[in-house]
N, C-alpha and C positions, 0 to 999 in steps of 0.2 A: 504494500500500500504506500502511496506517495507520502513523504514526510513533509506535510504542508507547513510545519513549524519553521522550516528552512527559509520560507519566503520573507520573513521579517527582516527589514533593513535596519542597520544601526541608526540611532537618532542623529540627524545632521547637527553639526556643531554651530552653524550660523544660518541666518536667513537665506543667504546666497546658496549655501550647501543644501538647504531644504528645498529650494526651488529646483536646483539641479537634480536632486534625488527623485523628484516626481516626474521627470521627463522619460519618455520611452520613444526612441527614434528607430524605426524599422522599415525594411523594404519587403515587398512581396515578390517572390520569384517562382517561376513555373515554366513548364513547356507550354507553347501556345495551345489554346482551347481547353486548358485544365480548369478554367473558371476564375482566373485571377482577377480580372477587372470586375466581374460580378461580386466576388468576395470583397474587393476594395469598397465598392459602393454600399454593401451591406454593413461593413465595419463602420462606415460613416453614419449610417442610420443609427447604429448602436451608440455612436458618439454623441447622441442627444440633439443632433441638428443645430448645434450652437458652436460657433467658432470662438477663438479667444477674444475677439472684439465684442462678443455678446450679441451678434446679429443672427437672428434666426434665418435658416436657409430652408427653402422648400426642396424636398428631395424628389423621389420618384424619377420622372424622366425630364425634369427641368434641365435644359441643356448645359447651362453654365455651372452646374454643380456636378457634372459628370467628370470622371477622371479622364475619359477620352473626349477631349474637347475640339481637336482639330478636325476639319472637314474630311480629310483623307482617312482619319481613324474611324469616323462614323460611317463613311461609305464602305470601308473594307472590314469593319468589325474587329480591328486589331489596335493595339497600343503601339505607337511609334515614337513617343517621347515619354520621358519620366514626368509624372505629375506629382506635385507636392501638396499634401493636405494636412492641416493642423486642426486638432479638435481635442476637447476635454471629455473624460469619462471617469467616473468614480474617483474624483480628486486628483487624477493624473493628467498630464499633457502628452498627447500622442502626436508624433510627427510621422506621417505615413507617406512613403515614397513608392508609388506604383510604377514599376519598371516595364519597359517593352519586353514582351515575351518572345518576339521573333528574333532569330539569331542574327538577322541582318543589322540589328540595332544593338549588338552586344557591347559595343564600345560605350554607349550611353549607360547601359546597365552596369558594366564594370565600374565606371566612375561613380555611379550612384552608390554602389556597395562600399565605397570608401567613406561615405557620409553617414552610415548607419551603425547601430550598436547590436542589432539583432535582425533576424529575417524570418518571415513566414514562408515555408515551402508548401505550395499547393500541388496536390497529386490527384489525378483522376483515378477514382476507385476501380475503373474498368481497365485502365492502361498501366497503372503503376509507375515506376521510375522510367522516364523517357530521356532521350539524349540531351535535350536542352536543360532539363532539370539537373542531370548529372554534371554538366559543364558548369552551371551556375553554382551548384553545391561546392565544386572544387575551388571556385573563387572565394566563396565564404570560408572554406577551410583554410585557405592560405592566409586569410585575415583573422582567423579564430573567431568568426562571427557565430554566436549561438543561433540555433535554428529550432523554431517551433513548426511542427508538421500539421497540416490540415488536409485530411483525406476527403475529397469533395465528391459530390454526385452519388452519395450512398442510396438515394432514392431511385437510381437507375441500375441496370444490370452491372454487377461488380464482381471482382475477384474475391476469393476467400480472404478474410481479414488477417488470419495468421500468415497467410502467404504474402500479403502486402507488407506486413511488418518484417517478415524474414527477408524480403527483397531489399527493403531499406537497409537492414543490417548488413547484408552480404554485398550489395552493390556499392553502398556509400561508406561501409565500415563505420557505422554509426549506431550506437545502442538506442533502442526505442523503449519508451515507457508510455503505454496508452493511458491517457487521463480519463477518456470516455471510451465506451465500447458500443458498437452498433447492435441494436436489437432487431434482427431481421435485415434483409438486404433487398435491393431492387423494389419491386412492387410490394413486397412484404416488409419493407423497412418501416418500423413503428417509432423509432426514436433511439436514444442513447442511454446507456447505463453509466452513472458516475462511479468510477471505481473507488474513489476515496470515501464517498458517503453512502453508497448503495442505493442512491435515488435514481429514478428514471425520468428522463425528459421526453415527452411525447411529441411526435411530429405534428399531430393535430391537437388543437385545443390549447393554444398559448405556449406551446413548447419552445418558442423562440426566445423566451424571456431569459434574463440573467438571474443569478441568485441560486439558491438551493433547488435541486431537482426534487420532484415529488417522490415519496416512497410508495411504490406500487408493488403488490405481490405479483410475481412472474405469472402465476396461474391466471390472474385476472386479465392478462394480455391476450390469452387465447380467445376470449370473448370478442376482442377487437379484430382479430384476424384468424379465420378458421385454418389457414395454411400454416400457422405458426406451430412448430414442434416445441412444446414447453420444456420437455426433458432435454432436448438438444440445446436450447437456449441456456438452461441452468448449467449444463455441463460446460458450455463454452465460456460463460461468465466466470465459473469457478476456476477454469483453467487460466483465463486471462488474469484473474485476480492473484492467483497463486504462482503462476509460472513466469509472468513478465517481470522484468527488472524494475525494482522500486525507483521512484524518482529521486535524483540527487542533484540539488541545485548547483553545487560546485562543478559536477561533471557536465551539466548542461551549459553553464557559462563558459566552460573551457572548450566547448564545441565537441564533446565526446558523446553526448546523449541528447536525444530529441523527445520532448513530450509530444504525444500524438492525440489529435482531436478528430472526430468524425462528424460529418454533417452534409448539408446541401445548401450551398450559398444561394442558389436560385430560389429556394423555398425559405430562405432566411433562417435556416436551422443549424444549430451548432456554432453560429457566429458569436453569440454572446459568451459561450464557454471559452472560445478562443481568445476573445478580447480580455476576459477576466484573467486567463492564463498569461497573456502578455503583460498585463499590469502587475501580476503577482511574481512572475519568474524572470521576465526579460530584464537585462541589466540597465541601470541608469547610465547616463553618458560616461563613456570610458576615456581613459587617458589616450592622447593622440601623439604619434611619433612626429618629431620635426628633425631638421637637419642638425640641430644642436642638442636637443634634449627631449624628454618625454613631458608633454604638457598635461597637467592634471585638470580635470573638469571644474573643480571647485576653487581653482586659483582666482584671485580677485580681478586680475586684469584680463580684459576681453581679447580673445584671439579667434580667428575664423578662417576658413578656406573656401574658395569657390570651386564647386564641382560640376556646375552646369550653367550654361547661358541659354536663355530663351528670348528670341526676338519676336515682335509683332503678335504677342498674345492677345492684345487688344487691337483689332484691325482698324479701329478708328484713329489710333495713334501709333506712331512708329516707335513703340516702346522697346526697351531692351533690358531684360531683367537678369541679374546675376544671382543664382541661388547659392547661398553660403551656409555652411554648417558651422555653428558656433562651437568652439572647442573648449573654451574656458570663459569664466567671468560673466559679465552682464553687458548687453548692448542696450544703450538708451537712445531713443530718437533724438537727433540733433548733435550727437557726439561726433568728434573727429577721430578717424582711424588712420593708421599709417599703412599705405600700400607698399609692402616690403619690396616688391619687384622694382619699383621706381624710386622708393624712398620718400615719396611725396604724401602729404596729408590728404585725406578724402573725407568730406563731410557726409555723414549718414543721415540725411535730412528726412527721408521718407521710407525707412525699411518697412517691409510688408510681410504679413502672414498670408498664406494662400489656401484656398479651398478649390483645387483644380484651377479653373480659369478665373474664378472670383477671388477677390483679395480684400484685405483690410489693413490699415496702418498699424504697425507694431510699435507701440510706445516704449516697450521694453521686451527684451528676449534674453534667454539664459542659455548656458552651455547645453547642447543637445538639440536646441531649436534650429529649424531651418528657416531662414528669412530670405526674402527677395530684395535685392538692392537695385533700384533703377539707375542706369548709367548710360552714357553715350559712347560706348566703346572703350572706356577706361579699364574695365575689369576683364580678365581673361580666365579661362579654365585653369585651375591650379594656383591662382593668386592667393596670397596670404594677407589678411588684415590683422593688425595688432594695435595695442595702445602704446606702441613705441619700440618694443623689442624686435630685433632683427632675426626672428625665427621664420623658417619656411616649412610648412607641412609637406610631407613627402608621400608618394604612393598614388598620385592621381595620374593614371596612365593614358597614353595615346597608342593606338595599335597601327602597325603598317597596313595599308589597304590591300585588299586582294583583287580589286578591280580598279583600273586606271582608265579614264576616258577624257577626251577633249570635248569642251563645250562648244556647240555651234549655235550662234545667235542668228535668228532669222532676220533681225533688223540690225544691220551693222551700225546704225546711228546711235544705238543704245549701248555701245561697248563700254563707255565709262560707267554707266549705271550698272551693267553686269559686273564690272570689276568690284564696285562697292558692295553689291549684293552678295557676291561670292566671298568677299572678305568677312561680311557679317555672318554668313552661314558657316564659314570655317571657324570663326571665333566661338560660334554657338555649338560647334561639334556635329552639325548635320552632315558635313563632308569635310574632307581635308583638301586644301587647295595648295598646289605646288606651282610656283612661278619659275620656269626655266631661266637659268642665268644667261642663256644666249638670246633672250628676248622673244622666244617663241610664245604663242598663246598659252594661257594658264591651263593646267590639267586638274581634274578632280579625282580624288581617290576615295573609295568606299569599301566597306567590308562585304556588303551584299547588294544585289541588284535592286532590292526594294528601296534602298536608300536613294538610288537615282530617281525612282518614281516620286519619292517624297520631295527631293530637291526640285524636280521639274514642276510638280504641283505647286510648291510654295513660291518658286520664282514667278510663276504665272499669276497666282492668286494675290501675292503680297507685293510684288514689284512690277507687275504687268510686263514680264519678260518671258515670252514663249521661247523655249530652247529645245534643242535636240542634242544627243550625245553621239560622238564618233569614236570608233576604235582607233587607238593611236599606236605608235611603234613600241610603247613601253607597257609592260604588264606588271611590274613589281616596283616597290619603292622601299628603300631602307635609309634610316638616319645614319649619318656618318660622323665620326668624331675621332680624335687622336690626342694623346698626351703631348705630342710634338706638333705644335701649330704649323711649323714649316712643312712637315710631311703632309698635313691636311691641305695646305695651300697648293702644294705641288700636285697632289691627286686631283683637286678640283680643276686646276689649270689643264691637266692632261685629259680630263673627261668633261670638258665644258658643256657639250650638248646634252650630256646625261646627268647634269647636276642642277637641282632646283632648290629654292628656298621655301620652307613651310610658312605658316602664318606668323610664327615667332622669329623668322629669319634664320632658323637653323638649317644647315645644308642637308639635302636628301639626294641619294644616288638613285637614279631611275634605270632599271634594267629591262632588257627586251624579253628575257625569260630566265628560268632558274639556272640553266646552264651558263648563260652569260654572267649572271650574278655570282655563281660559284667560281667561274674562271677569273673574274675581276678580283674577288675577295682573296683568292690564293696568291695573287701577284701584288696585292696592295699591302705591303709590309707596314705595320704600325697603325693601320686604319681599322677602326671598329665599325662593323655594320650591325645595326640593331633594328629588330622588328617591333620593339616596344620603347616608347619614349616616356620616361617618368618625369612629370612636370614638377620640377623642384628647383628651378633656377632662381637665383636671387638678383639677376641682372639681365 
């Protein structure tokens, strides 16, 4: 039986520490179509329909409170950008980051995972662990991010429950502790059994509520469903209670064990249990690594890093929002922060909390919170903001593109406008833009083809720039560097037509194919070719 006494946090020593301790910042990860976005919206429903500014939001299908707010997302039924939503529940502040499920947007997802302290892994009960789930889990493991598992769609045909848990343990090398247990499956799914209390929450009749589950005799369930084998249910519950590993908070927070909840997001069932579990077990804001030291969340001085840029969220204004994760201290509206990359002060005159596309001014925010900072190109992904200290947070990655294309503009008179638009899109992380040093037209690099569709749609909708893409002579891009500046300069001079600058001005080698890349690498003594760029520069 789970040791629920472990959930008690030590009493914070200061008002700042108390505010930090009640923050829970988490992402939702899954394979596409596992029900991630549906779960996101149901979590928001349980969040009380009130954001930190106290403004009541209509839920349901109101468009501007949906996590998928871009037109291409609604048209295709997928998430293509990370949405940030802040809400309160049961005395805690939750910062929920809904990440793209499609692998073509993995770079956005990886960066988002640098900004969270825990994650909810959504698994389709019929499909189990899928390829995308496994890949995202490995990213979480690299960062020691604790994972809570939600097995979704229990009201549809599903696999055996023990088989699903066994797959999680064997495929992900992760211990499982079921916190609830399904009573029936598919058409015979009646609800869930709370392993800690012995109560049962029914799918019908108010079963979506939070709080203690009702104590119902298993025999009484047979009257609700004639297909239910009462003896089989009793045997399964006894086995689940006795055989499954007990919950250990330390093992969970170290990333070795996952508490498992069952439900149906579409039918709003099991979501309340999941949210209560996140509040009780997920860690408050954790210490963050910087280039100089580890920054503790309850330190008095504010620090933050930018993990995402989003432009034109409001189509009526050319806005540009930098999403920043606060790592320590307190942010107050109107304060000045130091942008470490440039060394210049930056006023934080209108920081904002977000509810997908909707927003409200944040008069104050604490470590663990995610705030939007309006700016006109000043902030970039990976930037660090502080109250004066020259620390830079590390681990915000960019990945080498797998597809390189040349952009063809149908109206040559709009070339300057295209250059500006591509610059903004690259700073936002939609695509990477490489400008060849020999003066040739810019190239765009993406991880997946769907990113090109998004770029085309957004250039047309937001900038009135209809474009097409052409296959170019280059297939691969790698960042190049060297401890010997002279060697790097010689290499660049010798490969002029195959070297470009990225959005930060860092040199990139463009290769025609894998063979040519390997051939060049073997002969380039002292030159490092990298497929991942860690945004951690201080200048």
